[in-house]
C-alpha positions as CSV (number, residue, x, y, z in Angstrom):
1,M,-22.5,-18.0,44.8
2,V,-22.8,-18.6,41.0
3,A,-23.6,-22.2,41.7
4,E,-26.2,-21.3,44.2
5,A,-27.9,-18.9,41.7
6,T,-27.9,-21.7,39.1
7,L,-29.5,-24.1,41.5
8,A,-32.1,-21.6,42.4
9,V,-32.9,-21.1,38.7
10,E,-33.3,-24.9,38.2
11,A,-35.4,-25.4,41.3
12,I,-38.7,-24.7,39.5
13,P,-41.8,-25.7,41.5
14,A,-43.5,-28.9,40.6
15,A,-46.8,-27.0,40.1
16,E,-45.2,-25.5,37.0
17,A,-45.5,-28.8,35.2
18,G,-49.1,-28.1,34.3
19,A,-48.2,-24.7,32.7
20,T,-47.7,-24.2,29.0
21,E,-44.2,-24.3,27.6
22,C,-44.3,-20.5,27.0
23,N,-45.3,-19.8,30.6
24,R,-42.6,-22.1,31.9
25,H,-39.9,-20.4,29.8
26,E,-41.1,-16.9,31.0
27,H,-41.1,-18.1,34.7
28,R,-37.5,-19.5,34.3
29,R,-36.4,-16.2,32.7
30,K,-37.8,-14.1,35.4
31,L,-36.4,-16.3,38.2
32,A,-33.0,-16.3,36.6
33,G,-33.0,-12.6,36.2
34,Y,-34.0,-12.1,39.9
35,E,-31.4,-14.4,41.2
36,L,-28.7,-12.9,39.1
37,L,-29.7,-9.4,40.0
38,K,-29.2,-10.3,43.7
39,L,-25.8,-11.9,42.8
40,A,-24.7,-8.8,41.0
41,A,-25.6,-6.5,44.0
42,I,-23.7,-8.8,46.4
43,L,-20.6,-8.9,44.1
44,Q,-20.7,-5.1,43.5
45,T,-20.3,-4.5,47.2
46,H,-17.7,-7.3,47.6
47,T,-15.7,-6.1,44.6
48,A,-15.8,-2.4,45.5
49,F,-14.8,-2.6,49.1
50,N,-13.4,-6.0,50.1
51,A,-12.2,-8.3,47.4
52,P,-8.6,-8.4,46.3
53,V,-9.3,-11.2,43.9
54,S,-9.9,-10.8,40.2
55,D,-12.4,-13.6,39.9
56,A,-15.0,-11.6,42.0
57,I,-14.7,-8.8,39.4
58,N,-15.1,-11.3,36.5
59,A,-18.0,-13.0,38.2
60,F,-19.8,-9.6,38.6
61,Y,-19.4,-8.7,35.0
62,L,-20.6,-12.2,34.0
63,A,-23.7,-11.7,36.2
64,T,-24.5,-8.3,34.6
65,L,-24.2,-9.7,31.1
66,M,-26.5,-12.6,32.1
67,I,-29.0,-10.2,33.5
68,R,-29.2,-8.4,30.2
69,S,-30.0,-11.7,28.5
70,F,-32.6,-13.0,31.0
71,R,-34.5,-9.8,32.0
72,K,-36.6,-7.5,29.9
73,P,-35.0,-4.0,30.0
74,N,-36.4,-1.7,32.6
75,P,-35.3,1.8,33.7
76,R,-34.2,0.9,37.2
77,T,-32.0,-2.1,36.2
78,E,-30.5,-0.2,33.2
79,Y,-29.7,2.8,35.4
80,R,-28.0,0.6,38.1
81,L,-25.9,-1.2,35.4
82,R,-24.8,2.2,34.0
83,R,-23.8,3.5,37.4
84,T,-21.9,0.2,38.2
85,D,-19.9,0.6,35.0
86,Q,-19.1,4.2,35.9
87,I,-18.0,3.2,39.4
88,N,-15.8,0.3,38.2
89,S,-14.2,2.6,35.6
90,S,-13.2,5.2,38.1
91,P,-9.6,5.1,39.6
92,T,-9.1,3.4,42.9
93,L,-8.9,5.6,46.0
94,S,-5.2,4.8,46.5
95,E,-4.5,5.9,42.9
96,K,-6.5,9.2,43.0
97,F,-5.7,10.1,46.7
98,P,-2.2,8.7,47.5
99,K,-2.0,10.7,50.7
100,L,-5.2,9.1,52.1
101,K,-4.3,6.2,54.4
102,L,-7.6,5.4,56.1
103,L,-11.3,5.8,55.2
104,R,-14.2,4.6,57.4
105,V,-17.7,5.1,56.2
106,T,-21.0,5.1,58.1
107,V,-24.3,5.6,56.3
108,D,-27.9,5.5,57.5
109,F,-30.9,5.5,55.2
110,F,-34.1,7.3,56.2
111,D,-37.5,7.9,54.6
112,S,-38.3,11.4,53.2
113,S,-39.5,12.6,56.6
114,G,-36.1,11.8,58.1
115,V,-37.7,10.0,61.0
116,T,-37.9,6.3,60.0
117,R,-34.5,4.6,59.5
118,T,-34.7,2.1,56.6
119,G,-31.2,0.7,56.7
120,G,-27.5,1.5,57.0
121,M,-24.0,0.1,57.2
122,K,-20.6,0.9,58.6
123,Y,-17.3,-0.3,57.1
124,K,-13.6,0.3,56.5
125,V,-12.8,0.9,52.9
126,N,-10.0,-1.1,51.2
127,L,-8.2,1.8,49.5
128,A,-6.4,-0.4,47.0
129,H,-9.7,-1.7,45.6
130,G,-12.4,0.8,46.6
131,R,-13.3,3.2,43.8
132,S,-12.9,7.0,44.0
133,L,-16.5,7.4,42.7
134,L,-18.2,6.9,46.1
135,S,-21.9,6.3,45.6
136,F,-24.6,4.5,47.4
137,N,-27.9,3.1,45.9
138,C,-31.2,4.4,47.0
139,V,-32.8,1.6,49.0
140,H,-36.4,2.4,48.1
141,P,-37.6,-0.4,45.7
142,E,-39.7,1.9,43.5
143,C,-36.9,4.6,43.0
144,I,-35.5,5.0,39.5
145,G,-32.4,7.1,38.8
146,G,-31.6,7.7,42.4
147,D,-28.5,7.3,44.4
148,Y,-26.3,9.3,46.9
149,D,-23.0,10.4,45.4
150,L,-20.4,11.4,48.0
151,T,-17.5,11.8,45.5
152,E,-17.3,15.6,45.8
153,Q,-17.7,15.5,49.6
154,L,-14.8,13.0,49.9
155,A,-12.5,14.9,47.5
156,Q,-13.1,18.2,49.3
157,A,-12.5,16.6,52.7
158,I,-9.2,15.2,51.5
159,A,-8.2,18.6,49.9
160,D,-8.9,20.3,53.2
161,K,-7.2,17.5,55.2
162,R,-10.3,17.0,57.3
163,K,-10.5,14.0,59.5
164,V,-14.3,13.8,60.0
165,V,-17.1,14.8,57.6
166,E,-20.8,14.5,58.4
167,G,-23.9,15.5,56.4
168,E,-27.0,14.3,54.6
169,L,-28.2,14.0,51.1
170,R,-31.7,13.7,49.6
171,C,-32.3,11.2,46.8
172,Q,-33.1,13.0,43.5
173,G,-34.6,9.9,41.9
174,T,-38.2,9.3,40.9
175,R,-40.5,6.7,42.4
176,Y,-42.8,5.0,39.9
177,N,-45.8,3.0,41.2
178,K,-46.8,0.5,38.5
179,E,-50.2,-0.3,39.9
180,R,-51.2,3.3,40.3
181,K,-49.2,4.5,37.4
182,Q,-48.0,7.4,39.4
183,E,-44.6,9.2,39.6
184,K,-43.3,11.3,42.4
185,P,-39.9,12.5,43.6
186,C,-38.2,10.1,45.9
187,Q,-36.5,12.5,48.4
188,S,-35.3,9.7,50.7
189,I,-32.4,10.8,53.0
190,L,-28.9,9.5,53.5
191,R,-27.0,10.6,56.6
192,Y,-23.3,9.9,56.4
193,K,-20.1,10.1,58.3
194,L,-16.6,9.9,56.7
195,T,-13.6,9.3,59.0
196,L,-10.3,9.9,57.2
197,G,-6.6,9.3,58.1
198,Y,-3.5,10.5,56.3
């Protein structure tokens, strides 16, 4: 994936040849940041839930460092990087909850009305590598500072030895529209189901 991102950065359109050197540099910087941000998101999911190999973790941190170099700081990116650091610094699920033997997660994303589904996923967590800080990013592209933290719900379910937990959370982030220069609460909805085994 690193090689693919590098190739994408180098594949600058031929039309760019007529631009000034300053413009070409800015274009390359933005494209590199965009490709590496996608790479970081993919590796975050891969590392947190599936990958037993250390090189995936190293590649993720390399990507985040390169993003800081290529992209101008912005609140959304900086918040995501801080949250990623917090998640990766938390204990694994097997370390914090040794009695937990199985965790399946189903999440569905909805708009603030709760009617329109905007995405979702279902997976079985690798307890040896999944982190005990269980959080999902808000999928709205204009949301800053928003995510869905299920850490407390998970911990309470394990303490009560529950096998199924369902519920919903509203995103507490803020949407910022650059063109209109307007801010408003996000309030998107996550509906979740946790299936646990002991």
